[in-house]
N, C-alpha and C positions, 0 to 999 in steps of 0.2 A: 801499357800498364806497369812493368818493372823494367829497371834499368839499371843493371849492374857493370859497373865500370873499373877495370884495373883492381879489381879485388885481390887482396893478398892476406893470407894469414899465418902467423908462426907461433907455434906452440914452444915454450920454454927457452925463449931468445936467449942467445948469448950463455948458454950451457952447452955439457956435453950432448944434452937430450934434444936439443934444438931440433925442430920438424917443421918443413914449410909443408901444412896442409892444402893451401891454396895459391896458386901461382899463377898471380895476374889474370884473374878470370873476368872476362867481359860477356855479359848476355843481357838480351833483349827480348821481353815477352810482350806478346801483343793482348789488347783485351780479349778475355776468352781463349786464349791458348791454354792447353792442357798437356805439360810436358812432363814425359817421362823420364828418370834420371837413373842410369846404370852405371855401374863399375864395379871394380874388386874391392875387397877390405881394405881402408887406408886410401880409397882412391879421393876421398873429400867430400863426397855426396851429403852426408850428415853436416860436416863442416859448413857447407856452403848454406843450408836450410838453416842451420844454428846462428850463422852472421847475419842472414836475412831477418831472422827472428828478433835478434839482440843478443842472444845467450852469449854470443864472443863478440868482441870488438875486433874489427879488421886493423891491421897496421897500415894499409894502404887501399885506396880506393874509395867508390862512393855506391851507395843503395838508394836508388829513386823510386819510389811507388806512386804512381799516378800524379807526378809533378811535384811530390814531395821528398827532399830529403831525409828518410826515415833513419839513416844511418846516424844522425846526430840527435835520436831520441834513445830513451831507456827503455829496456824491453818491455815493461808495462805499458808504455805509452803506446809502443808499436802494436800492443795487442789488441786494441780497438780497429786495427785494420786488417788484421790477419785471422784467420783460422788456422789450428794445427792439430793434427792427430799423430801421436806417437805410436812407437812399435809395441809399447807394454800397455795394454788395456787398462791397468790398475792408474795410469798416470793422469789421465784425461777427465777424471770425474772423482767428486768427494763421496767416498764409499758410505759414509755412516748418516747421508742425507738422502731424502727420496729422491724417484726419478724427476717428479716435478718439480722439487727445489732445485735440484742440478740445472734443470732447463731454465729455470728463472734466474739463477746466477750468469747462465751464459747469456740470455737475454739483457741483461742488465750492464753487461760488459763494457767498459770504456765509457759509462753515462754515468752521471752524477746521482749518488745515493742518499736519500734521507734516512733517518732513523725509522721511518716505518718498514716494516718486513712483512713480507706474506706473500702468497701467491693468489691474485685475484681471481674472480670467476671468468672472467672474460679470457686472461693468460691461461688457465685450465682447458678452456675449449680450444684455444689454438693448440697447445700442448697435445691433447687428444689427437686432433686430426695431422698432427705431425707425427707424432708416434705411430699413426695407424700406417703411413706412409711406409715404415720399415718392415712390414709384414711380419712381424715378430710377436704379436698381441701385447705388447707393453704399453698399450692405450688403456689396457684395461687393469695396469697395473701401477700407476701411477703414483700411488702413497708407499711403494716398496722400496726399502733401502737398497740402495744401487749395490752393496755388497753381495746381497742376494743373487746378483744376477750371472750368469755365466759371461766368460771372457769374449764370446762373440757379441753378446747381448750389451755388455759394456762398450765395446768399440763401436758398435752402430750407434749406440746413445752418444758417444763421444763425437762421432761423425755429424750426428744432428746438432748438438751444440756448437760445433765448430763452423757450420753454415747457417746457424739460426738467424744471425744479424748480415746474411750476404756479403762476406768479408772482401775486401778487394782482391786479396790473395789468399788461396787454401793453400797450405804445406801439408803433404802425407809424407810421412817418414817411417817407410816400410811398415805401414799401419797394419798389414794382414801377415807379417811373418810370424807371428807369435800364434796365429790362429789354425785348425786343422783345414785341409783342403776345401771342404764343402764350405764352412763357414766363412773362409776367406774369398772365396768366390761370390757369396752373398754380399760381402762388406764391400767387396771392389764392384759389384754391379749397382749398389747403393751409391757408390761413390761416383759413379759415371751418371747414373739418373740426376744425383742433385748438381754436379758440375754443368752438366747440359740443360738441366731444366732452369738453373738460375743464371745462365751463363757466366759461371766464374772461372776466373785466371786460377790454374793450378800447377803446382809442381810435386808429383811424386816419386819418392826415392823407393826403388824397388831392386831385389836381386834376382826377381824371375824374370828372365829375358822374354818368355812367352807373354808375361803380363806387360812389360815395357813395350812391345810391339802390338798389341791387341788394343790397348787403351791409350787414349790422347791422339792428339794431331801431330806431336813432335816428340822426337827421341834425343837423348843426348847422352853420351857415354864420356864418362871422367877417367883419368887415370893419373895418378902422381900428382894430384891437385890442380891439373889441367882438363879442359874440355878439349876431347880428339875426335868427336864425331858430333854431328848436329845435322839429323836427318828429319825431313816434315813431308807433309803432305802425301801426295799418291807414292812416293818413294818409300815413306816409311811403311804405309799398308802391303808393299809389296815384299817386305823383308822377310827374311825367315832366320830360325835361330843359327842356321848353319851360316849364312851369310853374315849375320851379327858377329858371329865367333871371328870369322875370315878378316872382318873389318877391324874388330878389337886388336887381333894379332898384327895386321899389318900398320895400323895408325900407333900402338902403343911399342912394338917391338917385342912385345912380351909373347912367348909361346903358350904358357900355360896360363889360363884364368883360375879363378877361384873355384872351388867344388860348389859353393852355392850357386854360381853364375851357370855353370855347366849344368846343375842339377834341375835349377829353376824350370 
């Protein structure tokens, strides 16, 4: 489903602040793969997702999604194939629009739009059912402005908006990092529910090592812009946090990991 080949990204090239953020990354995701991506600060995790999404243009390499070279497309043209949830719950929704209006915008993403605007009765019925699946009571508040929701409710809504059109690839960029532990667990459970239920291909960046082990069928660890560990299947399920720390130290040559990774 996703083929990344020889991907390199340099920030501030030719200056004293030049930084090699991605160093010849190659990665292949099969349809239905749920990959967790972990690494210390500055490892290149979010940069990798931003290159796939088109926020950054790479210096070298290619990105192919379901047989199409998407690295040649602009960010807004790639959006029709991708779903994304950011770390900040405020980024994925339009605060001054109603819940149902936000869902309508997500439903129309990548489609030709006319001058006619509004949420149809059929769409409202569908939104009611989809919101009910979140288990947060939002199906009874569809006309409420999104700015009145809590951070966890907004993030759950953003997740629903991201998967509404069953994207070819779902990108989750530390999407529970800004939430309290109980709410984060709920959003992670919803994420796994949608990914498995729809058979989505997903990349989830996280600093939480336990979550990286518990969720998905494959784990990738990054360091200094490179993939240093790729574990899948039964080997991933058997991992412990202690073993993951040891693997990181062995592969990267670094003895100290970031506090966020150790405490996650």
